VEXDOBA-351101 format. One record per residue (C-alpha): y, x, z; residue number from 0; chain. Coordinates in Angstrom, 1 decimal. Layout:
<kolmis>
+--------+--------+--------+-----+-----+
|     c2 |     c1 |     c3 | seq | mol |
+--------+--------+--------+-----+-----+
|      Y |      X |      Z | NUM |   A |
...
+--------+--------+--------+-----+-----+
</kolmis>
This chain:
<kolmis>
+--------+--------+--------+-----+-----+
|     c2 |     c1 |     c3 | seq | mol |
+--------+--------+--------+-----+-----+
|  172.3 |   -0.6 |  168.6 |   0 |   A |
|  170.9 |    1.8 |  165.7 |   1 |   A |
|  167.6 |    3.6 |  165.7 |   2 |   A |
|  168.9 |    7.0 |  165.7 |   3 |   A |
|  171.6 |    5.7 |  168.9 |   4 |   A |
|  168.3 |    4.7 |  170.7 |   5 |   A |
|  166.4 |    8.3 |  170.2 |   6 |   A |
|  169.4 |   10.4 |  170.2 |   7 |   A |
|  171.9 |    8.7 |  172.1 |   8 |   A |
|  175.5 |    8.5 |  173.0 |   9 |   A |
|  177.2 |    9.3 |  176.1 |  10 |   A |
|  178.0 |    5.5 |  176.8 |  11 |   A |
|  174.4 |    4.5 |  175.9 |  12 |   A |
|  171.4 |    4.2 |  177.9 |  13 |   A |
|  168.0 |    5.1 |  176.9 |  14 |   A |
|  165.8 |    2.9 |  176.0 |  15 |   A |
|  161.6 |    3.3 |  175.3 |  16 |   A |
|  160.5 |    2.4 |  172.2 |  17 |   A |
|  157.0 |    1.5 |  173.2 |  18 |   A |
|  156.9 |   -0.3 |  176.6 |  19 |   A |
|  153.8 |    0.0 |  177.3 |  20 |   A |
|  154.0 |    3.8 |  176.9 |  21 |   A |
|  156.7 |    4.1 |  179.3 |  22 |   A |
|  154.4 |    6.0 |  182.0 |  23 |   A |
|  156.7 |    4.8 |  184.7 |  24 |   A |
|  159.4 |    6.8 |  183.6 |  25 |   A |
|  163.2 |    5.5 |  184.2 |  26 |   A |
|  164.9 |    5.4 |  181.1 |  27 |   A |
|  167.9 |    6.9 |  182.9 |  28 |   A |
|  166.2 |    9.2 |  184.7 |  29 |   A |
|  167.2 |   13.0 |  183.9 |  30 |   A |
|  164.6 |   15.4 |  183.3 |  31 |   A |
|  164.8 |   18.7 |  185.5 |  32 |   A |
|  164.9 |   22.0 |  183.5 |  33 |   A |
|  161.6 |   23.2 |  184.6 |  34 |   A |
|  159.8 |   20.0 |  183.3 |  35 |   A |
|  161.2 |   20.6 |  180.0 |  36 |   A |
|  158.2 |   22.3 |  177.8 |  37 |   A |
|  156.0 |   24.1 |  179.5 |  38 |   A |
|  156.0 |   24.2 |  183.4 |  39 |   A |
|  155.7 |   27.0 |  186.0 |  40 |   A |
|  155.3 |   27.8 |  189.4 |  41 |   A |
|  157.0 |   30.4 |  191.2 |  42 |   A |
|  156.6 |   31.3 |  194.9 |  43 |   A |
|  159.1 |   34.0 |  195.3 |  44 |   A |
|  162.8 |   33.1 |  193.9 |  45 |   A |
|  163.3 |   37.3 |  193.5 |  46 |   A |
|  160.6 |   37.0 |  190.8 |  47 |   A |
|  162.2 |   38.6 |  187.4 |  48 |   A |
|  160.2 |   35.7 |  185.4 |  49 |   A |
|  162.0 |   33.1 |  187.1 |  50 |   A |
|  165.1 |   34.2 |  185.3 |  51 |   A |
|  162.8 |   34.5 |  182.0 |  52 |   A |
|  161.5 |   30.9 |  182.5 |  53 |   A |
|  165.0 |   29.7 |  182.7 |  54 |   A |
|  166.7 |   31.8 |  180.0 |  55 |   A |
|  163.6 |   31.0 |  177.8 |  56 |   A |
|  162.8 |   34.5 |  177.1 |  57 |   A |
|  159.2 |   36.4 |  177.6 |  58 |   A |
|  159.8 |   39.7 |  180.0 |  59 |   A |
|  157.8 |   42.7 |  178.4 |  60 |   A |
|  157.0 |   45.9 |  180.4 |  61 |   A |
|  159.7 |   47.7 |  178.2 |  62 |   A |
|  162.3 |   45.9 |  180.0 |  63 |   A |
|  163.6 |   43.9 |  177.3 |  64 |   A |
|  163.5 |   40.1 |  177.6 |  65 |   A |
|  162.2 |   39.0 |  174.1 |  66 |   A |
|  163.9 |   35.7 |  173.2 |  67 |   A |
|  163.4 |   34.2 |  169.8 |  68 |   A |
|  167.0 |   35.6 |  168.9 |  69 |   A |
|  166.3 |   38.9 |  170.1 |  70 |   A |
|  163.2 |   39.3 |  168.3 |  71 |   A |
|  164.9 |   38.0 |  165.0 |  72 |   A |
|  167.2 |   41.3 |  165.3 |  73 |   A |
|  163.9 |   43.6 |  164.4 |  74 |   A |
|  163.8 |   44.0 |  161.1 |  75 |   A |
|  160.1 |   43.9 |  160.8 |  76 |   A |
|  160.2 |   40.4 |  162.8 |  77 |   A |
|  162.7 |   39.0 |  160.5 |  78 |   A |
|  160.7 |   40.1 |  157.2 |  79 |   A |
|  157.7 |   38.2 |  158.7 |  80 |   A |
|  159.1 |   35.0 |  159.8 |  81 |   A |
|  161.3 |   35.1 |  156.4 |  82 |   A |
|  158.6 |   35.8 |  154.2 |  83 |   A |
|  156.2 |   32.8 |  155.8 |  84 |   A |
|  159.0 |   30.0 |  155.8 |  85 |   A |
|  160.3 |   31.0 |  152.4 |  86 |   A |
|  157.2 |   31.0 |  151.0 |  87 |   A |
|  155.9 |   27.9 |  152.4 |  88 |   A |
|  159.4 |   26.1 |  151.8 |  89 |   A |
|  159.3 |   27.2 |  148.2 |  90 |   A |
|  155.9 |   25.6 |  147.2 |  91 |   A |
|  156.0 |   21.9 |  146.5 |  92 |   A |
|  154.3 |   19.7 |  148.7 |  93 |   A |
|  152.7 |   16.4 |  146.7 |  94 |   A |
|  150.9 |   13.5 |  147.7 |  95 |   A |
|  147.9 |   12.9 |  145.5 |  96 |   A |
|  146.0 |    9.7 |  144.9 |  97 |   A |
|  142.0 |   10.3 |  144.0 |  98 |   A |
|  140.9 |    8.3 |  140.9 |  99 |   A |
|  137.2 |    7.0 |  140.8 | 100 |   A |
|  136.5 |   10.0 |  138.7 | 101 |   A |
|  137.5 |   12.1 |  141.9 | 102 |   A |
|  140.4 |   13.4 |  139.7 | 103 |   A |
|  143.5 |   13.8 |  142.0 | 104 |   A |
|  147.0 |   12.3 |  140.4 | 105 |   A |
|  150.6 |   12.8 |  142.0 | 106 |   A |
|  151.2 |    9.4 |  143.9 | 107 |   A |
|  154.7 |    9.7 |  142.9 | 108 |   A |
|  155.5 |    6.0 |  143.8 | 109 |   A |
|  154.4 |    7.0 |  147.5 | 110 |   A |
|  156.9 |    6.8 |  149.8 | 111 |   A |
|  155.8 |   10.0 |  151.7 | 112 |   A |
|  155.4 |   11.8 |  148.3 | 113 |   A |
|  159.5 |   11.1 |  148.0 | 114 |   A |
|  160.0 |   12.0 |  151.4 | 115 |   A |
|  158.4 |   15.5 |  151.2 | 116 |   A |
|  159.5 |   16.4 |  147.5 | 117 |   A |
|  163.2 |   14.9 |  147.4 | 118 |   A |
|  164.7 |   13.7 |  150.7 | 119 |   A |
|  162.8 |   14.5 |  154.0 | 120 |   A |
|  166.3 |   13.2 |  155.5 | 121 |   A |
|  170.2 |   12.6 |  155.6 | 122 |   A |
|  171.0 |   16.0 |  155.7 | 123 |   A |
|  168.0 |   18.4 |  154.7 | 124 |   A |
|  166.4 |   19.3 |  151.4 | 125 |   A |
|  162.8 |   19.4 |  151.4 | 126 |   A |
|  163.2 |   23.4 |  151.2 | 127 |   A |
|  165.5 |   23.2 |  154.8 | 128 |   A |
|  162.8 |   21.0 |  156.3 | 129 |   A |
|  159.7 |   22.8 |  155.4 | 130 |   A |
|  161.3 |   26.2 |  156.3 | 131 |   A |
|  162.7 |   24.9 |  159.8 | 132 |   A |
|  159.4 |   23.1 |  160.5 | 133 |   A |
|  157.5 |   26.6 |  159.8 | 134 |   A |
|  159.9 |   28.4 |  161.6 | 135 |   A |
|  159.5 |   26.7 |  164.6 | 136 |   A |
|  155.5 |   26.5 |  164.6 | 137 |   A |
|  155.9 |   30.4 |  164.3 | 138 |   A |
|  158.3 |   30.8 |  167.2 | 139 |   A |
|  157.9 |   27.6 |  169.5 | 140 |   A |
|  155.3 |   27.1 |  172.1 | 141 |   A |
|  155.3 |   23.0 |  171.5 | 142 |   A |
|  155.1 |   24.2 |  167.7 | 143 |   A |
|  157.2 |   21.7 |  165.1 | 144 |   A |
|  157.9 |   18.1 |  165.8 | 145 |   A |
|  159.0 |   15.5 |  164.0 | 146 |   A |
|  160.0 |   12.1 |  164.7 | 147 |   A |
|  158.7 |    9.8 |  161.6 | 148 |   A |
|  161.5 |    7.1 |  161.3 | 149 |   A |
|  160.0 |    3.8 |  159.8 | 150 |   A |
|  161.5 |    0.6 |  158.1 | 151 |   A |
|  158.2 |   -1.4 |  159.0 | 152 |   A |
|  155.5 |    0.4 |  157.9 | 153 |   A |
|  157.2 |    2.6 |  155.6 | 154 |   A |
|  158.1 |    5.9 |  156.6 | 155 |   A |
|  161.8 |    6.5 |  155.5 | 156 |   A |
|  162.8 |    9.7 |  157.1 | 157 |   A |
|  161.4 |   12.9 |  158.9 | 158 |   A |
|  163.7 |   13.8 |  162.1 | 159 |   A |
|  163.2 |   17.4 |  163.6 | 160 |   A |
|  163.1 |   17.4 |  167.4 | 161 |   A |
|  164.0 |   20.2 |  169.4 | 162 |   A |
|  160.5 |   21.5 |  170.7 | 163 |   A |
|  162.3 |   22.7 |  173.8 | 164 |   A |
|  163.6 |   19.2 |  174.5 | 165 |   A |
|  159.9 |   17.5 |  174.3 | 166 |   A |
|  157.0 |   17.1 |  176.5 | 167 |   A |
|  153.5 |   16.7 |  175.1 | 168 |   A |
|  151.7 |   14.7 |  177.5 | 169 |   A |
|  147.9 |   13.5 |  177.4 | 170 |   A |
|  147.3 |   10.0 |  178.5 | 171 |   A |
|  144.0 |    9.1 |  180.2 | 172 |   A |
|  143.0 |    7.2 |  177.6 | 173 |   A |
|  143.1 |   10.8 |  175.5 | 174 |   A |
|  145.9 |    9.6 |  173.4 | 175 |   A |
|  148.8 |   11.8 |  173.2 | 176 |   A |
|  152.7 |   10.9 |  174.1 | 177 |   A |
|  156.0 |   12.9 |  173.3 | 178 |   A |
|  158.4 |   12.7 |  175.9 | 179 |   A |
|  161.9 |   13.5 |  174.3 | 180 |   A |
|  164.8 |   14.5 |  176.6 | 181 |   A |
|  168.3 |   13.4 |  175.1 | 182 |   A |
|  171.4 |   14.8 |  175.5 | 183 |   A |
|  172.6 |   12.2 |  178.0 | 184 |   A |
|  169.6 |   13.2 |  180.0 | 185 |   A |
|  167.4 |    9.7 |  179.3 | 186 |   A |
|  164.2 |   10.3 |  177.9 | 187 |   A |
|  162.3 |    8.3 |  175.4 | 188 |   A |
|  158.5 |    8.3 |  175.0 | 189 |   A |
|  157.3 |    8.5 |  171.2 | 190 |   A |
|  153.5 |    7.5 |  170.2 | 191 |   A |
|  151.3 |   10.3 |  168.5 | 192 |   A |
|  151.6 |    8.0 |  165.4 | 193 |   A |
|  155.3 |    8.2 |  165.5 | 194 |   A |
|  155.4 |   12.2 |  165.5 | 195 |   A |
|  154.4 |   14.6 |  162.8 | 196 |   A |
|  153.4 |   17.4 |  164.8 | 197 |   A |
|  152.1 |   21.3 |  163.4 | 198 |   A |
|  151.0 |   23.3 |  166.4 | 199 |   A |
|  149.0 |   25.8 |  164.4 | 200 |   A |
|  146.9 |   27.7 |  167.1 | 201 |   A |
|  146.4 |   26.0 |  170.1 | 202 |   A |
|  145.1 |   27.0 |  173.6 | 203 |   A |
|  144.8 |   23.3 |  174.8 | 204 |   A |
|  144.6 |   21.5 |  171.5 | 205 |   A |
|  148.2 |   19.9 |  172.7 | 206 |   A |
|  150.5 |   22.5 |  172.5 | 207 |   A |
|  150.7 |   25.5 |  169.9 | 208 |   A |
|  151.6 |   29.7 |  171.0 | 209 |   A |
|  154.6 |   31.3 |  170.2 | 210 |   A |
|  153.8 |   34.5 |  167.9 | 211 |   A |
|  157.2 |   36.0 |  169.6 | 212 |   A |
|  155.7 |   35.3 |  172.8 | 213 |   A |
|  152.3 |   36.7 |  172.3 | 214 |   A |
|  153.6 |   39.9 |  170.6 | 215 |   A |
|  156.7 |   40.4 |  173.3 | 216 |   A |
|  155.1 |   43.6 |  174.2 | 217 |   A |
|  155.0 |   45.1 |  170.7 | 218 |   A |
|  158.2 |   43.7 |  170.0 | 219 |   A |
|  159.5 |   45.1 |  173.1 | 220 |   A |
|  158.8 |   48.4 |  172.6 | 221 |   A |
|  160.1 |   48.0 |  168.9 | 222 |   A |
|  163.5 |   47.1 |  170.3 | 223 |   A |
|  163.4 |   49.4 |  172.9 | 224 |   A |
|  162.9 |   52.3 |  170.3 | 225 |   A |
|  166.0 |   50.8 |  167.8 | 226 |   A |
|  168.1 |   50.9 |  170.8 | 227 |   A |
|  167.0 |   54.4 |  171.9 | 228 |   A |
|  168.0 |   55.6 |  168.5 | 229 |   A |
|  171.3 |   53.7 |  168.2 | 230 |   A |
|  172.2 |   54.9 |  171.7 | 231 |   A |
|  171.7 |   58.5 |  170.5 | 232 |   A |
|  173.8 |   57.8 |  167.3 | 233 |   A |
|  176.5 |   56.0 |  169.5 | 234 |   A |
|  176.9 |   59.1 |  171.8 | 235 |   A |
|  176.9 |   61.4 |  168.9 | 236 |   A |
|  174.3 |   64.1 |  169.6 | 237 |   A |
|  170.8 |   65.0 |  169.2 | 238 |   A |
|  170.1 |   67.3 |  171.9 | 239 |   A |
|  168.3 |   70.3 |  170.5 | 240 |   A |
|  168.6 |   73.1 |  172.8 | 241 |   A |
|  171.0 |   74.0 |  175.9 | 242 |   A |
|  174.2 |   76.5 |  176.4 | 243 |   A |
|  173.1 |   79.4 |  178.7 | 244 |   A |
|  175.7 |   81.7 |  180.7 | 245 |   A |
|  175.0 |   84.8 |  182.3 | 246 |   A |
|  177.4 |   84.0 |  185.3 | 247 |   A |
|  178.4 |   80.9 |  187.3 | 248 |   A |
|  181.4 |   78.9 |  185.5 | 249 |   A |
|  184.2 |   77.7 |  187.4 | 250 |   A |
|  184.7 |   74.0 |  186.9 | 251 |   A |
|  188.1 |   74.2 |  184.8 | 252 |   A |
|  185.6 |   76.8 |  182.5 | 253 |   A |
|  182.8 |   74.2 |  182.6 | 254 |   A |
|  185.1 |   71.3 |  181.9 | 255 |   A |
|  186.8 |   73.4 |  178.8 | 256 |   A |
|  183.4 |   74.3 |  177.2 | 257 |   A |
|  182.1 |   71.0 |  177.8 | 258 |   A |
|  185.2 |   69.4 |  176.0 | 259 |   A |
|  185.2 |   71.9 |  173.5 | 260 |   A |
|  181.6 |   71.3 |  172.4 | 261 |   A |
|  182.1 |   67.5 |  172.5 | 262 |   A |
|  185.0 |   67.8 |  170.1 | 263 |   A |
|  183.6 |   70.4 |  167.9 | 264 |   A |
|  180.0 |   70.1 |  167.6 | 265 |   A |
|  178.9 |   66.4 |  168.6 | 266 |   A |
|  179.2 |   63.1 |  166.3 | 267 |   A |
|  177.6 |   62.4 |  163.0 | 268 |   A |
|  180.7 |   63.9 |  161.3 | 269 |   A |
|  179.9 |   67.3 |  162.7 | 270 |   A |
|  176.1 |   67.4 |  162.0 | 271 |   A |
|  175.5 |   70.6 |  160.7 | 272 |   A |
|  178.1 |   72.7 |  162.0 | 273 |   A |
|  177.7 |   76.3 |  163.1 | 274 |   A |
|  179.2 |   76.6 |  166.9 | 275 |   A |
|  180.8 |   79.6 |  167.9 | 276 |   A |
|  179.7 |   80.9 |  171.3 | 277 |   A |
|  182.0 |   83.1 |  174.0 | 278 |   A |
|  182.0 |   84.8 |  177.0 | 279 |   A |
|  178.0 |   86.1 |  176.8 | 280 |   A |
|  177.2 |   82.2 |  176.1 | 281 |   A |
|  173.5 |   82.0 |  174.6 | 282 |   A |
|  172.1 |   78.8 |  172.6 | 283 |   A |
|  168.5 |   78.5 |  174.0 | 284 |   A |
|  166.3 |   75.7 |  171.6 | 285 |   A |
|  164.6 |   73.1 |  174.1 | 286 |   A |
|  160.7 |   72.9 |  173.4 | 287 |   A |
|  161.2 |   68.9 |  173.0 | 288 |   A |
|  164.0 |   67.9 |  171.2 | 289 |   A |
|  165.9 |   64.4 |  170.9 | 290 |   A |
|  164.7 |   64.0 |  167.3 | 291 |   A |
|  160.7 |   64.4 |  168.8 | 292 |   A |
|  161.7 |   61.8 |  171.4 | 293 |   A |
|  162.4 |   59.3 |  168.8 | 294 |   A |
|  158.6 |   59.2 |  168.2 | 295 |   A |
|  158.9 |   57.7 |  164.4 | 296 |   A |
|  155.1 |   57.5 |  164.4 | 297 |   A |
|  155.3 |   55.3 |  167.8 | 298 |   A |
|  158.0 |   53.1 |  165.7 | 299 |   A |
|  155.5 |   53.0 |  163.0 | 300 |   A |
|  152.6 |   51.7 |  165.1 | 301 |   A |
|  155.1 |   49.0 |  166.2 | 302 |   A |
|  155.6 |   47.7 |  162.7 | 303 |   A |
|  151.8 |   47.4 |  162.1 | 304 |   A |
|  151.6 |   45.4 |  165.4 | 305 |   A |
|  154.0 |   42.8 |  164.8 | 306 |   A |
|  152.6 |   42.6 |  161.1 | 307 |   A |
|  149.2 |   42.1 |  162.2 | 308 |   A |
|  150.6 |   39.0 |  164.8 | 309 |   A |
|  152.1 |   37.4 |  161.6 | 310 |   A |
|  149.4 |   38.1 |  159.0 | 311 |   A |
|  151.3 |   39.8 |  156.8 | 312 |   A |
|  150.5 |   43.0 |  154.2 | 313 |   A |
|  151.8 |   46.1 |  154.7 | 314 |   A |
|  153.5 |   45.9 |  151.0 | 315 |   A |
|  155.0 |   42.7 |  151.1 | 316 |   A |
|  156.6 |   43.8 |  154.4 | 317 |   A |
|  158.0 |   46.3 |  152.4 | 318 |   A |
|  156.4 |   49.1 |  154.5 | 319 |   A |
|  154.8 |   51.1 |  151.9 | 320 |   A |
|  156.5 |   53.4 |  149.3 | 321 |   A |
|  154.2 |   51.7 |  146.2 | 322 |   A |
|  155.5 |   50.6 |  142.9 | 323 |   A |
|  155.0 |   46.8 |  142.0 | 324 |   A |
|  152.3 |   47.2 |  139.2 | 325 |   A |
|  149.0 |   46.1 |  138.4 | 326 |   A |
|  148.0 |   45.4 |  142.0 | 327 |   A |
|  150.4 |   42.8 |  142.3 | 328 |   A |
|  148.0 |   40.3 |  141.5 | 329 |   A |
|  145.3 |   41.0 |  143.9 | 330 |   A |
|  148.2 |   41.2 |  146.8 | 331 |   A |
|  149.5 |   37.9 |  146.2 | 332 |   A |
|  146.0 |   36.6 |  145.8 | 333 |   A |
|  145.2 |   38.0 |  149.3 | 334 |   A |
|  148.5 |   36.7 |  151.0 | 335 |   A |
|  147.6 |   33.1 |  149.8 | 336 |   A |
|  143.9 |   33.3 |  150.6 | 337 |   A |
|  144.3 |   35.0 |  153.9 | 338 |   A |
|  147.8 |   34.1 |  155.2 | 339 |   A |
|  149.4 |   31.2 |  153.7 | 340 |   A |
|  146.0 |   28.8 |  153.2 | 341 |   A |
|  145.9 |   28.4 |  157.1 | 342 |   A |
|  149.0 |   26.9 |  157.2 | 343 |   A |
|  148.5 |   25.0 |  154.2 | 344 |   A |
|  145.8 |   23.4 |  155.8 | 345 |   A |
|  147.7 |   22.8 |  159.0 | 346 |   A |
|  150.4 |   21.0 |  157.1 | 347 |   A |
|  147.9 |   19.0 |  154.9 | 348 |   A |
|  146.2 |   17.4 |  157.5 | 349 |   A |
|  149.2 |   16.9 |  160.0 | 350 |   A |
|  150.4 |   14.9 |  157.1 | 351 |   A |
|  147.1 |   13.1 |  156.4 | 352 |   A |
|  146.7 |   12.2 |  160.0 | 353 |   A |
|  150.5 |   11.1 |  160.8 | 354 |   A |
|  152.1 |   10.0 |  157.5 | 355 |   A |
|  148.7 |    9.0 |  155.4 | 356 |   A |
|  146.9 |    7.1 |  158.4 | 357 |   A |
|  143.6 |    8.9 |  157.0 | 358 |   A |
|  143.5 |    6.8 |  153.8 | 359 |   A |
|  140.7 |    8.8 |  152.2 | 360 |   A |
|  142.0 |    7.9 |  148.9 | 361 |   A |
|  145.3 |    9.8 |  149.5 | 362 |   A |
|  145.9 |   13.6 |  150.6 | 363 |   A |
|  148.8 |   15.9 |  150.6 | 364 |   A |
|  148.6 |   19.4 |  149.0 | 365 |   A |
|  150.5 |   22.2 |  148.6 | 366 |   A |
|  150.8 |   23.4 |  144.8 | 367 |   A |
|  150.3 |   27.3 |  145.2 | 368 |   A |
|  149.6 |   27.6 |  141.6 | 369 |   A |
|  152.9 |   29.7 |  140.9 | 370 |   A |
|  151.5 |   32.3 |  143.5 | 371 |   A |
|  147.8 |   32.5 |  143.0 | 372 |   A |
|  147.4 |   32.8 |  139.6 | 373 |   A |
|  147.6 |   36.0 |  137.5 | 374 |   A |
|  149.6 |   37.3 |  134.3 | 375 |   A |
|  150.0 |   34.8 |  131.4 | 376 |   A |
|  147.8 |   36.9 |  129.3 | 377 |   A |
|  144.9 |   36.6 |  132.1 | 378 |   A |
|  145.0 |   33.3 |  132.7 | 379 |   A |
|  145.0 |   32.3 |  129.0 | 380 |   A |
|  142.3 |   34.7 |  128.0 | 381 |   A |
|  139.9 |   33.3 |  131.1 | 382 |   A |
|  140.9 |   29.8 |  130.0 | 383 |   A |
|  139.8 |   30.4 |  126.4 | 384 |   A |
|  136.7 |   31.8 |  127.6 | 385 |   A |
|  136.1 |   28.8 |  129.9 | 386 |   A |
|  136.6 |   26.2 |  127.3 | 387 |   A |
|  135.1 |   27.5 |  123.8 | 388 |   A |
|  132.5 |   29.2 |  122.2 | 389 |   A |
|  129.1 |   29.0 |  122.7 | 390 |   A |
|  129.2 |   30.2 |  126.5 | 391 |   A |
|  132.2 |   27.3 |  127.7 | 392 |   A |
|  131.3 |   26.2 |  131.0 | 393 |   A |
|  134.7 |   24.5 |  131.7 | 394 |   A |
|  136.1 |   21.0 |  130.5 | 395 |   A |
|  139.8 |   20.6 |  129.4 | 396 |   A |
|  140.4 |   18.2 |  132.6 | 397 |   A |
|  138.7 |   20.8 |  134.7 | 398 |   A |
|  141.1 |   23.5 |  133.7 | 399 |   A |
|  144.1 |   21.0 |  134.1 | 400 |   A |
|  142.9 |   20.1 |  137.2 | 401 |   A |
|  143.4 |   24.0 |  138.5 | 402 |   A |
|  147.0 |   23.8 |  137.5 | 403 |   A |
|  147.6 |   20.4 |  139.3 | 404 |   A |
|  148.1 |   18.8 |  136.1 | 405 |   A |
|  146.4 |   15.0 |  135.0 | 406 |   A |
|  143.5 |   14.5 |  133.2 | 407 |   A |
|  143.3 |   13.6 |  129.6 | 408 |   A |
|  141.7 |   10.6 |  128.1 | 409 |   A |
|  139.4 |   13.3 |  125.9 | 410 |   A |
|  138.9 |   16.1 |  128.2 | 411 |   A |
|  135.8 |   15.5 |  129.9 | 412 |   A |
|  133.5 |   16.9 |  127.2 | 413 |   A |
|  132.5 |   20.4 |  126.9 | 414 |   A |
|  133.5 |   22.0 |  123.9 | 415 |   A |
|  130.3 |   24.1 |  123.3 | 416 |   A |
|  128.8 |   20.9 |  121.3 | 417 |   A |
|  131.2 |   21.0 |  118.5 | 418 |   A |
|  130.1 |   24.7 |  117.9 | 419 |   A |
|  127.4 |   25.0 |  115.5 | 420 |   A |
|  123.9 |   26.6 |  117.0 | 421 |   A |
|  122.0 |   29.6 |  116.3 | 422 |   A |
|  119.2 |   28.0 |  114.4 | 423 |   A |
|  121.8 |   25.7 |  112.4 | 424 |   A |
|  123.4 |   29.2 |  111.4 | 425 |   A |
|  120.1 |   30.7 |  110.3 | 426 |   A |
|  119.1 |   27.5 |  108.2 | 427 |   A |
|  122.8 |   27.3 |  106.5 | 428 |   A |
|  122.5 |   31.1 |  105.9 | 429 |   A |
|  118.7 |   30.7 |  104.3 | 430 |   A |
|  120.0 |   27.9 |  101.9 | 431 |   A |
|  123.0 |   30.0 |  100.8 | 432 |   A |
|  120.7 |   32.7 |  100.1 | 433 |   A |
|  118.4 |   30.8 |   97.9 | 434 |   A |
|  120.9 |   29.3 |   96.2 | 435 |   A |
|  122.5 |   32.9 |   94.7 | 436 |   A |
|  118.9 |   33.7 |   93.2 | 437 |   A |
|  118.2 |   32.9 |   89.6 | 438 |   A |
|  115.7 |   30.2 |   89.0 | 439 |   A |
|  112.3 |   31.7 |   87.4 | 440 |   A |
|  112.0 |   28.7 |   85.3 | 441 |   A |
|  115.3 |   29.2 |   83.8 | 442 |   A |
|  114.5 |   32.8 |   82.7 | 443 |   A |
|  111.4 |   32.0 |   81.1 | 444 |   A |
+--------+--------+--------+-----+-----+
</kolmis>
């Protein structure tokens, strides 16, 4: 039986544990009840609405909206935040570097982990797709993002993303961690912590992460409710800004006729702006609070702000402000990298160092964020020119190249200021030239 058959299983296959000493006394053919997959919960009342929420994987909010990941992504602000973070992480190159005796980093292009991260993490995903999926799950799932490390001997040959909702993270008495994966046929497999790449982000217990969808369920629920309210008003085809007042009681026939006439001629987006014609002494009375006010556009804007805070995305990058892209884009991009993306870089890099590079101090994983953090080409050239040359240069060529993740040069460890003439040398040369330009007094005699 092949490796993937053992892990993911087929209907006719029996589950086997990859590590007999980590079986945790769990029968290989035991089916895990739904309540034991992922986070467990105890309910004393089956009529509790939270029971349905737990079984469906959603998060009930006070607004009455059950906030699932699928429902949350329908909100444009949530989608923009998650898409921006996932695509930003997935776009940047993730390299394995080897440190030399001088402390400079070189890309370890011959290392199998480097090839996994840069070229082919598994048989069906590109590096972009793999990184985007893992980042999506670490943002939205309680278990974070989990990938099984397939090895040939000691060599990692594939990173297989596992559905975090089918994985139970459990700490043993010796403080090691097991990952219990439930297969489609009901069998369970125990994976050791060195067989798994786990991105968990912010954590309450050190084992699992937190879902930002769950944490922001109230803000997202209110935003979704507001969107639904506006959609219903457009679907119903009217914004009630007032009421019709008649001087006497209407018969049922007259009431139904006026109601039908009003709906036909004055409701619906196609009739917006029509001037109504009133009859039988009817009077139009504006309402003190109309449906447009009920939209509470300011409240909707506030919910946008709340969601942006949850994901750490600046207003401009969420396309909230009506500002143009100009000179401020450099600082905006730098702030986004420094305060939003760098913590995620650290989470990825340290997880890879621990699980795939075995804590080898000479090797490290590193995102190349240079394309996002550098300024304009002119600004960068001016800064490097000042750092390298003149009487006040303070960087070597190799130091500048290291900032751009370029390999060092053999002649790049020397400051260029030594080649420039010092001020005393310049004064001495000028004095000699001045004397040479004067006529010798003996010649005049």
